[in-house]
LUMNU-846492 format. One record per residue (C-alpha): residue in one letter; x, y, z. Coordinates in nm, 3 decimals, padded with zeros to 5 digits, always signed. Example, Ala and Ser with C-alpha at 12.3 -4.5 7.8 and 13.67 -1.06 7.14 Angstrom:
<vexnus>
  residuo       px       py       pz
        a  +01.230  -00.450  +00.780
        s  +01.367  -00.106  +00.714
</vexnus>
This chain:
<vexnus>
  residuo       px       py       pz
        m  +00.000  +00.000  +00.000
        f  +00.129  +00.348  -00.079
        t  +00.186  +00.568  +00.224
        i  +00.270  +00.937  +00.254
        d  +00.568  +01.059  +00.455
        r  +00.421  +01.385  +00.582
        r  +00.743  +01.521  +00.738
        g  +00.950  +01.458  +00.428
        l  +00.692  +01.600  +00.194
        m  +00.644  +01.912  +00.402
        a  +01.017  +01.975  +00.398
        g  +01.030  +01.939  +00.022
        a  +00.725  +02.160  -00.029
        a  +00.820  +02.437  +00.214
        s  +00.977  +02.651  -00.054
        l  +00.647  +02.664  -00.241
        l  +00.431  +02.793  +00.043
        a  +00.494  +03.153  -00.038
        a  +00.375  +03.117  -00.395
        p  +00.076  +03.336  -00.483
        h  -00.276  +03.240  -00.581
        l  -00.321  +03.119  -00.939
        a  -00.201  +03.417  -01.136
        r  -00.358  +03.575  -01.438
        a  -00.159  +03.525  -01.759
        q  +00.054  +03.833  -01.794
        g  +00.184  +04.001  -02.105
        s  +00.363  +03.766  -02.340
        v  +00.405  +03.474  -02.098
        k  +00.348  +03.154  -02.290
        p  +00.133  +02.910  -02.086
        r  +00.315  +02.589  -01.996
        l  +00.184  +02.282  -01.817
        t  +00.382  +02.001  -01.656
        l  +00.154  +01.704  -01.592
        i  +00.191  +01.357  -01.438
        s  -00.061  +01.080  -01.503
        q  -00.060  +00.705  -01.554
        w  -00.233  +00.737  -01.893
        s  -00.001  +00.629  -02.169
        a  -00.181  +00.371  -02.383
        g  -00.521  +00.263  -02.508
        s  -00.817  +00.498  -02.502
        d  -00.682  +00.678  -02.194
        g  -00.354  +00.748  -02.369
        a  -00.533  +00.866  -02.681
        a  -00.758  +01.099  -02.480
        i  -00.481  +01.266  -02.281
        t  -00.277  +01.309  -02.600
        a  -00.575  +01.476  -02.768
        l  -00.616  +01.705  -02.467
        g  -00.250  +01.800  -02.503
        r  -00.306  +01.894  -02.867
        v  -00.597  +02.120  -02.768
        f  -00.374  +02.284  -02.506
        e  -00.110  +02.349  -02.769
        q  -00.368  +02.483  -03.014
        e  -00.462  +02.735  -02.747
        g  -00.102  +02.857  -02.740
        g  +00.035  +02.647  -02.456
        v  +00.339  +02.425  -02.410
        w  +00.233  +02.071  -02.312
        q  +00.475  +01.862  -02.104
        h  +00.305  +01.537  -02.006
        s  +00.512  +01.274  -01.822
        p  +00.311  +00.951  -01.815
        v  +00.400  +00.690  -01.554
        p  +00.253  +00.364  -01.682
        g  +00.152  +00.087  -01.447
        f  -00.024  +00.088  -01.113
        t  -00.136  +00.408  -00.942
        t  +00.131  +00.348  -00.675
        e  +00.406  +00.397  -00.932
        m  +00.264  +00.730  -01.039
        m  +00.229  +00.833  -00.673
        n  +00.593  +00.746  -00.612
        k  +00.695  +00.979  -00.896
        l  +00.473  +01.255  -00.757
        r  +00.617  +01.203  -00.410
        a  +00.973  +01.229  -00.543
        d  +00.895  +01.553  -00.724
        i  +00.735  +01.706  -00.414
        l  +01.032  +01.602  -00.200
        a  +01.258  +01.777  -00.451
        g  +01.047  +02.093  -00.425
        n  +00.944  +02.061  -00.789
        p  +00.589  +01.925  -00.814
        p  +00.418  +01.920  -01.153
        a  +00.171  +02.195  -01.232
        a  -00.102  +01.929  -01.224
        s  -00.131  +01.557  -01.167
        q  -00.389  +01.281  -01.183
        l  -00.550  +01.224  -00.842
        k  -00.894  +01.119  -00.723
        g  -01.130  +01.072  -00.433
        p  -01.032  +01.130  -00.068
        e  -00.663  +01.128  -00.164
        i  -00.715  +01.482  -00.293
        a  -00.776  +01.603  +00.063
        a  -00.492  +01.391  +00.203
        w  -00.232  +01.524  -00.040
        s  -00.354  +01.881  -00.005
        r  -00.244  +01.877  +00.358
        i  +00.117  +01.802  +00.274
        a  +00.193  +02.012  -00.032
        p  +00.058  +02.352  -00.136
        t  -00.214  +02.358  -00.398
        v  -00.379  +02.619  -00.617
        d  -00.709  +02.778  -00.517
        l  -00.928  +02.737  -00.824
        t  -01.247  +02.869  -00.665
        e  -01.260  +03.187  -00.875
        e  -01.210  +02.995  -01.198
        v  -01.480  +02.740  -01.103
        k  -01.721  +03.018  -01.014
        a  -01.656  +03.204  -01.339
        a  -01.723  +02.886  -01.538
        g  -02.036  +02.799  -01.337
        y  -01.882  +02.453  -01.298
        e  -02.003  +02.366  -00.950
        e  -02.365  +02.404  -01.059
        v  -02.323  +02.122  -01.314
        v  -02.123  +01.876  -01.098
        a  -02.284  +01.607  -00.880
        p  -02.276  +01.738  -00.519
        d  -02.092  +01.443  -00.361
        l  -01.833  +01.458  -00.638
        a  -01.787  +01.833  -00.597
        k  -01.713  +01.795  -00.224
        l  -01.416  +01.569  -00.294
        h  -01.248  +01.838  -00.503
        k  -01.290  +02.127  -00.260
        p  -01.144  +02.026  +00.077
        q  -01.173  +02.307  +00.333
        g  -01.423  +02.469  +00.096
        k  -01.175  +02.567  -00.178
        w  -01.155  +02.402  -00.519
        i  -00.806  +02.258  -00.566
        a  -00.882  +01.982  -00.817
        l  -01.112  +01.942  -01.115
        p  -01.300  +01.624  -01.213
        l  -01.275  +01.545  -01.584
        q  -01.474  +01.231  -01.662
        i  -01.718  +00.994  -01.492
        y  -01.785  +00.623  -01.513
        r  -02.081  +00.438  -01.365
        t  -01.953  +00.121  -01.203
        n  -02.297  -00.037  -01.169
        t  -02.345  -00.093  -01.542
        l  -02.476  -00.427  -01.664
        f  -02.361  -00.577  -01.993
        v  -02.551  -00.884  -02.118
        s  -02.439  -01.101  -02.408
        s  -02.687  -01.082  -02.697
        k  -02.617  -01.442  -02.794
        a  -02.664  -01.565  -02.438
        m  -02.995  -01.381  -02.418
        a  -03.107  -01.541  -02.744
        r  -03.017  -01.887  -02.615
        v  -03.247  -01.848  -02.313
        g  -03.519  -01.660  -02.498
        a  -03.481  -01.337  -02.296
        t  -03.524  -00.991  -02.446
        e  -03.503  -00.743  -02.157
        l  -03.238  -00.653  -01.901
        p  -03.322  -00.752  -01.542
        t  -03.413  -00.450  -01.329
        t  -03.425  -00.620  -00.986
        w  -03.196  -00.871  -00.821
        e  -03.479  -01.124  -00.821
        a  -03.504  -01.092  -01.198
        f  -03.126  -01.104  -01.233
        n  -03.106  -01.423  -01.030
        a  -03.383  -01.584  -01.232
        l  -03.207  -01.497  -01.559
        a  -02.876  -01.629  -01.424
        g  -03.049  -01.956  -01.334
        k  -03.183  -01.992  -01.687
        m  -02.840  -01.928  -01.831
        q  -02.678  -02.182  -01.603
        a  -02.939  -02.441  -01.704
        e  -02.838  -02.382  -02.068
        g  -02.470  -02.441  -01.992
        i  -02.384  -02.070  -01.993
        t  -02.158  -01.930  -01.720
        p  -02.392  -01.660  -01.586
        v  -02.136  -01.403  -01.463
        a  -01.839  -01.294  -01.678
        n  -01.659  -01.082  -01.419
        g  -01.295  -01.133  -01.325
        g  -01.146  -01.223  -00.990
        i  -00.905  -00.944  -00.900
        r  -00.937  -00.719  -00.597
        w  -01.110  -00.416  -00.740
        d  -01.349  -00.638  -00.939
        d  -01.443  -00.825  -00.621
        g  -01.502  -00.497  -00.440
        m  -01.706  -00.363  -00.727
        k  -01.938  -00.664  -00.733
        f  -02.019  -00.598  -00.366
        e  -02.083  -00.227  -00.416
        i  -02.308  -00.302  -00.713
        a  -02.507  -00.549  -00.505
        l  -02.548  -00.315  -00.207
        a  -02.631  -00.007  -00.415
        g  -02.895  -00.213  -00.596
        i  -03.045  -00.334  -00.269
        s  -03.052  +00.010  -00.106
        p  -02.864  +00.323  -00.215
        a  -02.951  +00.478  +00.123
        a  -02.793  +00.188  +00.311
        y  -02.488  +00.213  +00.081
        r  -02.446  +00.580  +00.169
        k  -02.471  +00.511  +00.542
        a  -02.253  +00.199  +00.548
        i  -01.988  +00.266  +00.281
        m  -01.964  +00.644  +00.260
        e  -02.045  +00.736  +00.621
        l  -01.913  +00.413  +00.780
        d  -02.210  +00.399  +01.016
        d  -02.160  +00.091  +01.234
        d  -02.531  +00.009  +01.259
        a  -02.561  +00.023  +00.881
        l  -02.248  -00.190  +00.835
        r  -02.405  -00.454  +01.057
        g  -02.751  -00.409  +00.907
        p  -02.977  -00.634  +00.698
        e  -02.899  -00.463  +00.368
        v  -02.527  -00.534  +00.402
        l  -02.606  -00.896  +00.486
        a  -02.826  -00.917  +00.177
        a  -02.540  -00.773  -00.030
        f  -02.306  -01.046  +00.096
        q  -02.568  -01.306  +00.007
        q  -02.596  -01.163  -00.344
        l  -02.217  -01.148  -00.373
        r  -02.203  -01.519  -00.291
        r  -02.445  -01.586  -00.578
        f  -02.218  -01.391  -00.812
        a  -01.920  -01.596  -00.695
        n  -02.103  -01.922  -00.751
        w  -02.195  -01.813  -01.104
        m  -01.844  -01.716  -01.213
        d  -01.582  -01.929  -01.384
        p  -01.423  -02.157  -01.118
        a  -01.077  -02.047  -01.241
        v  -01.158  -01.677  -01.202
        a  -00.910  -01.599  -00.921
        g  -00.652  -01.345  -01.035
        q  -00.813  -01.308  -01.379
        h  -00.896  -00.970  -01.535
        y  -01.247  -00.951  -01.675
        s  -01.117  -00.872  -02.024
        v  -00.984  -01.227  -02.068
        f  -01.344  -01.349  -02.064
        l  -01.476  -01.104  -02.326
        p  -01.445  -01.343  -02.625
        r  -01.648  -01.604  -02.437
        f  -01.895  -01.336  -02.332
        i  -01.948  -01.219  -02.689
        k  -01.989  -01.578  -02.809
        g  -02.266  -01.633  -02.555
        e  -02.066  -01.878  -02.345
        m  -02.085  -01.629  -02.056
        g  -02.393  -01.425  -01.986
        m  -02.365  -01.109  -01.777
        l  -02.086  -00.866  -01.693
        m  -02.113  -00.602  -01.420
        m  -01.851  -00.344  -01.506
        g  -01.789  +00.027  -01.542
        g  -01.872  +00.206  -01.863
        w  -01.505  +00.179  -01.965
        a  -01.581  -00.179  -02.073
        q  -01.749  -00.033  -02.382
        g  -01.412  +00.090  -02.503
        v  -01.241  -00.239  -02.414
        i  -01.506  -00.438  -02.601
        r  -01.470  -00.213  -02.904
        h  -01.090  -00.239  -02.888
        n  -01.124  -00.618  -02.903
        g  -01.304  -00.593  -03.236
        f  -01.662  -00.637  -03.114
        d  -01.948  -00.392  -03.157
        a  -02.252  -00.262  -02.971
        g  -02.481  -00.521  -03.128
        d  -02.297  -00.798  -02.945
        y  -02.437  -00.697  -02.607
        m  -02.717  -00.517  -02.426
        i  -02.625  -00.246  -02.178
        g  -02.798  -00.060  -01.897
        q  -02.811  +00.003  -01.525
        a  -02.747  -00.294  -01.299
        p  -03.054  -00.395  -01.093
        v  -03.190  -00.148  -00.836
        d  -03.469  -00.294  -00.629
        n  -03.648  +00.033  -00.552
        g  -03.709  +00.097  -00.920
        k  -03.528  +00.431  -00.932
        p  -03.205  +00.520  -01.108
        a  -02.894  +00.473  -00.892
        f  -02.541  +00.563  -00.992
        v  -02.221  +00.431  -00.831
        l  -01.974  +00.696  -00.935
        n  -01.608  +00.671  -01.029
        a  -01.431  +00.980  -01.162
        d  -01.089  +01.090  -01.282
        a  -00.954  +01.428  -01.185
        f  -00.653  +01.658  -01.182
        i  -00.512  +01.832  -00.874
        f  -00.323  +02.159  -00.927
        w  +00.006  +02.215  -00.742
        r  +00.125  +02.565  -00.655
        s  +00.413  +02.711  -00.854
        k  +00.604  +03.040  -00.852
        e  +00.680  +03.030  -01.225
        p  +00.457  +03.266  -01.428
        d  +00.441  +03.037  -01.733
        l  +00.321  +02.745  -01.520
        q  +00.065  +02.967  -01.347
        a  -00.062  +03.076  -01.688
        g  -00.067  +02.713  -01.799
        q  -00.272  +02.611  -01.496
        k  -00.527  +02.879  -01.573
        l  -00.557  +02.764  -01.935
        f  -00.571  +02.397  -01.836
        a  -00.843  +02.459  -01.577
        k  -01.050  +02.643  -01.836
        l  -01.013  +02.357  -02.086
        v  -01.089  +02.077  -01.837
        m  -01.415  +02.246  -01.737
        s  -01.522  +02.317  -02.095
        k  -01.793  +02.126  -02.279
        r  -01.562  +02.099  -02.580
        v  -01.290  +01.907  -02.395
        q  -01.526  +01.693  -02.191
        e  -01.704  +01.585  -02.508
        m  -01.376  +01.502  -02.682
        y  -01.243  +01.314  -02.381
        s  -01.552  +01.105  -02.311
        k  -01.605  +01.014  -02.675
        t  -01.252  +00.878  -02.675
        t  -01.262  +00.683  -02.347
        g  -01.627  +00.572  -02.329
        s  -01.689  +00.769  -02.009
        i  -01.954  +01.036  -01.962
        p  -01.882  +01.403  -01.899
        v  -01.872  +01.540  -01.546
        r  -02.095  +01.825  -01.658
        t  -02.461  +01.733  -01.616
        d  -02.569  +01.994  -01.874
        m  -02.413  +01.819  -02.174
        d  -02.618  +01.717  -02.477
        l  -02.529  +01.361  -02.581
        s  -02.782  +01.332  -02.860
        g  -02.534  +01.397  -03.141
        e  -02.305  +01.163  -03.331
        g  -02.014  +00.992  -03.163
        w  -02.194  +00.901  -02.841
        s  -02.298  +00.543  -02.770
        e  -02.644  +00.459  -02.644
        g  -02.476  +00.327  -02.331
        q  -02.321  +00.668  -02.265
        r  -02.651  +00.845  -02.326
        e  -02.833  +00.614  -02.086
        a  -02.562  +00.654  -01.820
        a  -02.573  +01.034  -01.848
        r  -02.952  +01.033  -01.805
        s  -02.912  +00.800  -01.509
        l  -02.659  +01.032  -01.344
        n  -02.892  +01.331  -01.369
        e  -03.189  +01.136  -01.237
        s  -02.984  +00.971  -00.961
        v  -02.858  +01.308  -00.837
        k  -03.214  +01.438  -00.821
        a  -03.326  +01.126  -00.631
        n  -03.023  +01.137  -00.396
        q  -02.919  +00.796  -00.526
        a  -02.581  +00.890  -00.668
        v  -02.310  +00.737  -00.445
        l  -01.932  +00.708  -00.455
        s  -01.747  +00.391  -00.552
        l  -01.562  +00.199  -00.281
        a  -01.370  -00.028  -00.516
        h  -01.226  +00.264  -00.711
        n  -01.111  +00.474  -00.415
        m  -01.385  +00.733  -00.430
        a  -01.573  +00.662  -00.106
        q  -01.286  +00.621  +00.142
        s  -00.913  +00.670  +00.186
        n  -00.672  +00.418  +00.040
        q  -00.608  +00.266  +00.383
        l  -00.974  +00.210  +00.465
        t  -01.054  +00.093  +00.115
        a  -00.775  -00.165  +00.124
        a  -00.895  -00.303  +00.458
        m  -01.250  -00.338  +00.329
        i  -01.149  -00.491  -00.004
        d  -00.936  -00.747  +00.182
        v  -01.254  -00.876  +00.344
        l  -01.454  -00.875  +00.024
        t  -01.200  -01.052  -00.196
        e  -01.141  -01.322  +00.066
        y  -01.517  -01.373  +00.084
        v  -01.550  -01.408  -00.294
        h  -01.276  -01.670  -00.316
        n  -01.338  -01.858  +00.009
        k  -01.681  -02.014  +00.015
        a  -01.627  -02.134  +00.372
        v  -01.690  -01.775  +00.488
        t  -02.062  -01.727  +00.549
        p  -02.251  -01.405  +00.462
        e  -02.294  -01.339  +00.834
        q  -01.920  -01.374  +00.890
        g  -01.849  -01.153  +00.590
        r  -02.067  -00.876  +00.730
        q  -01.906  -00.903  +01.073
        r  -01.554  -00.899  +00.929
        l  -01.629  -00.595  +00.716
        a  -01.754  -00.399  +01.017
        e  -01.452  -00.507  +01.221
        a  -01.212  -00.414  +00.940
        v  -01.359  -00.065  +00.930
        e  -01.335  -00.031  +01.308
        s  -00.969  -00.139  +01.305
        a  -00.864  +00.079  +01.012
        r  -01.029  +00.404  +01.119
</vexnus>
């Protein structure tokens, strides 16, 4: 697990504390941006490269230093730069880690820029809070994925004579039973840690978004030990029983050919799977897509988002570059370009996705986000480090992944261990 050495980082960042608020571009200063992210390949790499071209078209100098691999590797690079007193102008960061890092290295106050753009009014409230610790905007969300998206193989549906996506867990379970009876592996998910955590959050959010908010986001002990969490563990056990027996350690993408062929039936995955499916040579006609089951019949959205945090600098060209970059990230133009490339949906809830280049899955997810916000059923993903700190998330995922791969653990024991893990890690 990645940890932050507060004393070392503060020493390295001390020289930056006197730097002024994000400055206005002055005179002939050419905007420049130094950026660290882990996006170097695939649709993510293509999107960040396209964003760099837009920045350059606007007169800026783009200096992106991708750090491929796990998030930890990118964090190590960021940590080294902060220790050296030379943080990038901006870096990829998300969720509660934005607040954690803001306490150990100086950041830019973007509140005036956000206000001028009217950005806060078009961002989901829970998402906005993550990017403005202590009430000041220091980071900007760029794109959103719904983790509770259900993909169903068209060929598998045809084999069992089904035509509609299940909207409740009862209907899901009945469809899975039919698929199993036809020799189809009902669930096409993988067996790695974040996938295991995501299956649990999808189950709980579908059983009760209110219980999810209390248990996962607020860590309420009564909710963690409540009937909804128990029901989520029971549903998670069904998922585990319906997956490939050799799923442990496997990424979901290895099962996509079998999924498309109809040998596997249902995949619960974030919207990014649309891009992965397309990259593998398949098309939208090979699957059905929509919201995973929600028993109360209302839209619910388990939210994962990517964002950039802005680090304070004394150099006028970097300050000008931060101002330009902030303006671009918040713009409809860039959010449309970015989401069309990655398969995400824009952070802005006022975007029109009716035009060409958007998939029906993206349109449906964007509608769901708007409706979920209005119904107070938009919640933050645990599995993707949006709901809790890395330390708490890791402790909770440890319990969930052991439960998925160890059928000797009962749902009651799983619930108890999750509550105890939270109590120990807090």
